[in-house]
LOBA-964833 format. One line per 5 residues: number of its first residue (from 1); for each residue y negated, x, z negated of N, C-alpha, C. Coordinates in Angstrom, 3 decimals. Example, Ala and Ser with C-alpha at 12.3 -4.5 7.8 and 13.67 -1.06 7.14 Angstrom:
REM LOBA-964833
1 = 5.690:13.190:-7.800:4.500:12.300:-7.800:3.300:13.200:-7.800 ~ 2.250:12.850:-7.080:1.060:13.670:-7.140:-0.030:12.900:-7.870
END
This chain:
REM LOBA-964833
1 = 50.959:4.734:27.350:49.584:4.206:27.541:48.861:4.319:25.848 ~ 47.914:5.222:25.506:47.286:5.137:24.155:46.141:4.348:24.166 ~ 45.842:3.756:23.059:44.563:2.834:22.878:44.399:3.013:21.497 ~ 43.030:2.772:21.097:42.519:3.201:19.807:41.903:1.590:19.396 ~ 42.344:1.222:18.050:42.277:-0.072:17.490:41.910:0.189:16.133
6 = 41.308:-1.000:15.423:41.090:-0.947:13.956:41.985:-1.836:13.371 ~ 42.367:-1.233:12.232:43.701:-1.834:11.633:43.176:-2.426:10.326 ~ 41.713:-2.701:9.969:41.489:-3.401:8.930:40.419:-4.395:9.190 ~ 40.025:-5.288:8.248:38.934:-6.403:8.458:37.686:-5.563:8.432 ~ 36.691:-5.896:9.126:35.748:-5.424:9.147:35.075:-4.972:10.643
11 = 35.826:-4.379:11.504:35.497:-4.076:12.750:35.775:-2.710:13.112 ~ 35.593:-2.583:14.551:35.877:-1.158:15.246:34.265:-0.323:14.761 ~ 34.687:0.700:14.472:33.249:1.566:14.276:33.778:3.408:14.163 ~ 32.904:3.912:14.505:32.914:5.367:14.392:32.117:6.012:13.238 ~ 32.753:6.890:13.003:31.660:7.477:11.839:30.591:8.584:12.538
16 = 29.770:9.259:11.856:28.893:9.901:12.512:29.494:11.243:13.420 ~ 30.582:11.761:12.284:31.417:12.994:12.623:31.925:12.537:13.779 ~ 32.939:11.462:13.849:33.239:10.960:15.147:32.308:11.287:16.630 ~ 31.299:10.371:16.048:30.156:10.128:17.371:29.704:11.546:17.812 ~ 29.647:12.462:17.025:29.094:13.747:17.183:30.265:14.598:18.008
21 = 31.318:14.567:17.610:32.331:15.029:18.331:32.579:14.504:19.512 ~ 32.827:13.195:19.810:32.697:12.492:21.162:31.588:12.957:22.076 ~ 30.657:13.031:21.535:29.797:13.295:22.576:29.697:14.722:22.998 ~ 29.931:15.660:21.819:30.453:17.125:22.327:31.462:17.318:23.347 ~ 32.555:16.212:23.077:33.632:16.372:24.181:33.245:15.978:25.558
26 = 32.128:15.016:25.679:31.600:14.555:27.031:30.448:15.184:27.469 ~ 30.192:16.340:26.613:29.069:17.434:27.275:27.539:16.991:26.998 ~ 27.544:15.922:25.905:26.053:15.379:25.630:25.663:15.945:24.358 ~ 24.487:15.783:24.034:23.730:16.404:22.353:23.720:15.230:21.864 ~ 23.897:15.305:20.523:23.925:14.111:19.491:22.680:14.478:18.560
31 = 21.627:13.570:18.336:21.033:13.170:17.433:20.913:11.991:16.742 ~ 20.709:11.973:15.406:20.773:10.745:14.600:19.123:10.261:14.148 ~ 19.000:8.893:14.034:17.700:8.612:13.419:17.889:7.317:12.589 ~ 17.300:7.357:11.417:17.257:6.422:10.647:15.830:5.830:10.614 ~ 16.155:4.497:10.267:14.678:3.652:10.310:14.153:3.791:8.849
36 = 12.905:4.062:9.040:12.044:4.406:7.874:10.491:3.185:7.771 ~ 10.440:2.710:8.577:9.593:1.558:8.938:9.989:0.203:9.660 ~ 9.844:-0.815:8.914:10.560:-1.921:9.657:9.179:-2.979:10.399 ~ 9.515:-3.469:11.500:8.616:-4.260:12.278:8.215:-5.301:11.850 ~ 9.488:-5.881:10.986:9.204:-7.454:10.602:8.046:-7.269:9.412
41 = 8.208:-6.151:8.582:7.392:-6.018:7.136:5.993:-5.422:7.745 ~ 6.216:-4.350:8.487:4.704:-3.219:8.795:4.304:-3.492:9.983 ~ 4.876:-4.340:11.135:4.210:-4.238:12.421:4.981:-3.665:13.258 ~ 5.577:-2.556:13.091:6.160:-1.956:14.025:7.284:-0.872:13.564 ~ 8.399:-0.668:14.061:9.357:0.027:13.585:9.048:1.450:14.006
46 = 9.602:2.168:12.730:9.606:3.662:13.039:10.823:4.378:12.641 ~ 11.125:5.443:13.156:12.663:6.157:12.887:12.354:7.570:12.834 ~ 13.242:8.043:11.914:12.971:9.818:11.476:14.407:10.279:11.816 ~ 14.306:11.492:12.481:15.558:12.160:12.544:16.476:12.300:11.134 ~ 17.723:12.312:11.212:18.408:12.272:10.297:19.682:13.451:10.413
51 = 20.616:13.406:9.609:21.747:14.152:9.758:23.076:13.239:9.334 ~ 23.707:13.049:10.443:25.072:12.133:10.100:25.883:12.283:8.774 ~ 25.438:13.577:8.133:26.460:13.846:6.903:25.734:13.146:5.686 ~ 24.771:12.299:5.787:23.863:11.760:4.738:24.702:10.221:4.507 ~ 26.009:10.181:4.598:26.540:9.040:3.922:26.654:8.064:5.034
56 = 26.531:8.630:6.587:26.644:7.646:7.625:25.519:6.732:7.608 ~ 24.416:6.664:7.239:23.255:5.899:6.877:22.427:6.170:8.081 ~ 22.786:6.257:9.453:22.009:6.537:10.486:21.772:5.072:11.135 ~ 20.566:4.807:11.798:20.452:3.489:12.746:20.398:3.662:13.936 ~ 20.432:4.774:14.626:20.327:4.948:16.026:20.975:6.293:16.454
61 = 21.601:6.311:17.703:22.201:7.825:17.953:21.388:8.122:19.590 ~ 20.902:8.945:19.742:20.444:9.748:20.777:20.903:10.747:21.298 ~ 21.075:11.067:22.949:21.965:12.088:23.321:20.741:13.172:23.871 ~ 19.615:12.738:23.412:18.197:13.932:23.729:17.203:13.807:22.184 ~ 16.798:15.027:22.296:15.941:15.166:21.036:14.761:14.439:21.218
66 = 14.464:13.585:20.633:13.067:12.794:20.910:11.967:13.073:19.872 ~ 12.004:14.355:18.989:11.338:14.368:18.042:11.677:14.069:16.652 ~ 10.740:14.550:15.597:11.292:14.319:14.258:10.969:12.654:14.053 ~ 10.131:12.316:14.520:9.758:10.787:14.207:9.406:9.979:15.590 ~ 9.958:8.880:15.634:9.641:7.954:17.040:9.599:6.590:16.617
71 = 9.157:6.037:17.586:9.229:4.310:17.521:10.550:3.813:17.692 ~ 11.416:4.197:18.634:12.357:3.690:18.698:13.057:4.740:19.936 ~ 14.427:4.586:20.155:15.281:5.525:21.176:15.192:4.642:22.486 ~ 14.558:5.456:23.423:14.657:4.405:24.518:16.182:4.435:25.308 ~ 16.207:3.430:26.003:17.528:3.003:26.489:18.416:4.096:27.209
76 = 17.650:4.804:28.149:18.305:5.830:28.551:19.012:6.999:27.839 ~ 18.830:7.103:26.696:19.112:8.030:25.567:19.944:7.508:24.525 ~ 19.797:6.218:24.195:20.657:5.386:23.277:22.292:5.550:23.340 ~ 22.821:5.710:22.487:24.394:5.942:22.547:24.621:4.970:21.624 ~ 25.833:3.875:22.245:26.203:2.987:21.238:27.771:3.202:21.517
81 = 28.520:3.388:20.392:30.359:3.754:20.555:30.892:2.546:20.838 ~ 30.252:1.312:20.791:30.930:-0.031:21.056:31.390:-0.112:22.537 ~ 30.588:0.665:23.459:30.574:0.868:24.665:32.029:1.550:25.322 ~ 32.281:2.455:24.762:33.671:3.127:24.761:34.687:2.619:25.216 ~ 35.702:2.812:26.349:36.773:2.108:26.434:37.743:2.762:25.672
86 = 38.610:1.825:25.076:39.481:1.995:23.903:40.593:3.129:24.568 ~ 40.730:3.008:25.870:41.948:4.162:26.359:41.069:5.468:26.766 ~ 39.898:5.619:26.274:38.981:6.925:26.710:39.759:7.935:26.113 ~ 40.268:8.810:26.930:40.760:10.238:26.586:40.324:10.965:25.588 ~ 38.766:11.087:25.397:38.160:11.687:24.641:37.905:10.856:23.268
91 = 37.851:9.619:23.234:38.101:8.732:21.986:39.451:8.878:21.207 ~ 40.483:8.858:22.011:41.863:9.042:21.610:41.853:10.491:20.853 ~ 41.291:11.497:21.659:41.378:12.944:21.032:40.436:12.798:19.771 ~ 39.404:12.283:19.638:38.278:12.245:18.178:39.260:11.534:17.440 ~ 40.011:10.373:17.651:40.527:9.844:16.618:42.321:10.514:16.144
96 = 42.306:11.117:16.717:43.877:12.003:16.613:43.262:13.097:16.221 ~ 42.268:13.969:16.257:41.778:15.128:15.755:41.450:14.807:14.236 ~ 40.264:13.997:14.133:39.902:13.476:12.792:40.502:12.667:11.802 ~ 41.618:12.019:12.367:42.284:10.926:11.508:41.450:9.787:11.155 ~ 41.519:9.772:9.560:40.769:8.940:8.851:39.257:9.124:8.748
101 = 38.842:10.307:9.176:37.520:10.795:9.221:36.785:10.290:10.549 ~ 37.623:9.694:11.361:36.973:9.283:12.649:36.424:7.719:12.477 ~ 36.886:7.111:11.226:36.539:5.765:11.139:35.251:5.567:10.397 ~ 34.328:4.410:10.985:33.235:4.017:10.381:33.283:3.542:8.960 ~ 32.365:2.979:8.202:32.514:2.729:7.046:33.225:1.250:6.832
106 = 33.492:0.499:7.778:34.296:-0.724:7.689:35.288:-0.737:8.795 ~ 36.139:0.528:9.274:37.367:0.380:9.829:38.312:1.235:9.623 ~ 39.508:1.309:10.072:40.428:2.259:9.741:41.193:2.420:11.265 ~ 40.503:3.094:12.208:40.970:3.412:13.468:42.367:4.243:13.287 ~ 43.270:3.606:14.301:44.391:4.284:14.868:44.620:4.153:16.188
111 = 45.394:5.267:16.665:45.683:5.310:18.010:47.411:4.575:18.071 ~ 47.250:3.321:18.905:48.763:3.038:19.317:49.182:3.321:20.454 ~ 50.145:3.394:20.724:50.909:3.602:21.991:51.989:2.279:22.299 ~ 51.527:2.180:23.741:52.217:1.014:24.274:52.828:1.614:25.458 ~ 53.899:0.942:26.157:54.538:1.392:27.240:53.470:0.983:28.618
116 = 53.662:1.999:29.529:52.580:2.235:30.953:52.939:0.742:31.497 ~ 51.958:0.337:32.464:52.396:-0.529:33.410:52.381:-1.828:32.987 ~ 51.657:-2.002:31.789:51.660:-3.699:31.380:50.351:-3.858:31.266 ~ 49.907:-5.211:31.379:48.699:-5.773:31.157:48.515:-6.276:29.603 ~ 47.244:-5.944:29.070:47.234:-5.876:27.315:45.690:-6.374:27.082
121 = 45.493:-6.805:26.029:44.280:-7.160:25.476:44.439:-6.858:23.831 ~ 43.137:-6.572:23.443:42.985:-6.526:22.124:42.716:-7.860:21.402 ~ 43.347:-8.331:20.669:43.219:-9.460:19.924:42.370:-9.089:18.349 ~ 41.302:-9.693:18.316:40.649:-9.299:17.036:40.252:-10.546:15.979 ~ 40.886:-10.438:14.700:40.602:-11.510:13.778:39.910:-10.924:12.689
126 = 38.574:-11.114:12.554:38.015:-10.576:11.469:37.773:-8.958:11.420 ~ 37.673:-8.799:12.585:37.427:-7.122:12.982:38.904:-6.426:12.846 ~ 40.112:-6.998:12.332:41.350:-6.322:12.585:41.780:-6.958:13.701 ~ 42.427:-5.622:14.421:42.693:-5.630:15.972:44.213:-5.416:16.034 ~ 45.032:-5.973:16.968:46.179:-5.643:17.557:46.222:-6.031:18.780
131 = 47.415:-5.269:19.557:47.353:-5.357:21.158:48.374:-6.345:21.486 ~ 48.053:-7.156:22.328:48.977:-8.322:22.826:49.266:-8.051:24.367 ~ 50.607:-8.289:24.724:51.122:-8.713:25.965:51.655:-10.104:25.614 ~ 52.036:-10.612:26.903:52.385:-12.281:26.719:54.223:-11.604:26.343 ~ 54.159:-12.435:25.212:55.519:-12.028:24.622:55.694:-11.032:23.714
136 = 54.674:-10.237:23.736:54.861:-9.077:22.740:53.555:-8.822:21.998 ~ 53.734:-7.867:20.866:52.531:-7.463:20.300:52.726:-6.079:19.414 ~ 51.921:-5.342:19.409:52.150:-4.326:18.741:50.913:-3.760:17.535
END
């Protein structure tokens, strides 16, 4: 069984390129938005469409084009990579295809293979992850 884990301090994260590829593999569109106006400062948050190649500085990802400027990404179109199962075949494919380019700014994603048929869990210490089974770790 293959599982994606983060091997450095910081936490699990996907790059914009990896998010775009993952959504492509799952048959969904991908649009990135960055925040241009802040609700705590200006009374209402505003977002502008951007490109994932701008250094990864996007704030939201939508699976539908919502226009050049929006107030927020509606829940039904919002995409968050943290909701992907670590055994998801498309996630594994993205990490294997892109290598280090799949990792977000504070991550170092790796595909770890463990024996089939065991119960496992991801242990996290300050974002650095390992896979554990009673009496074993990888």
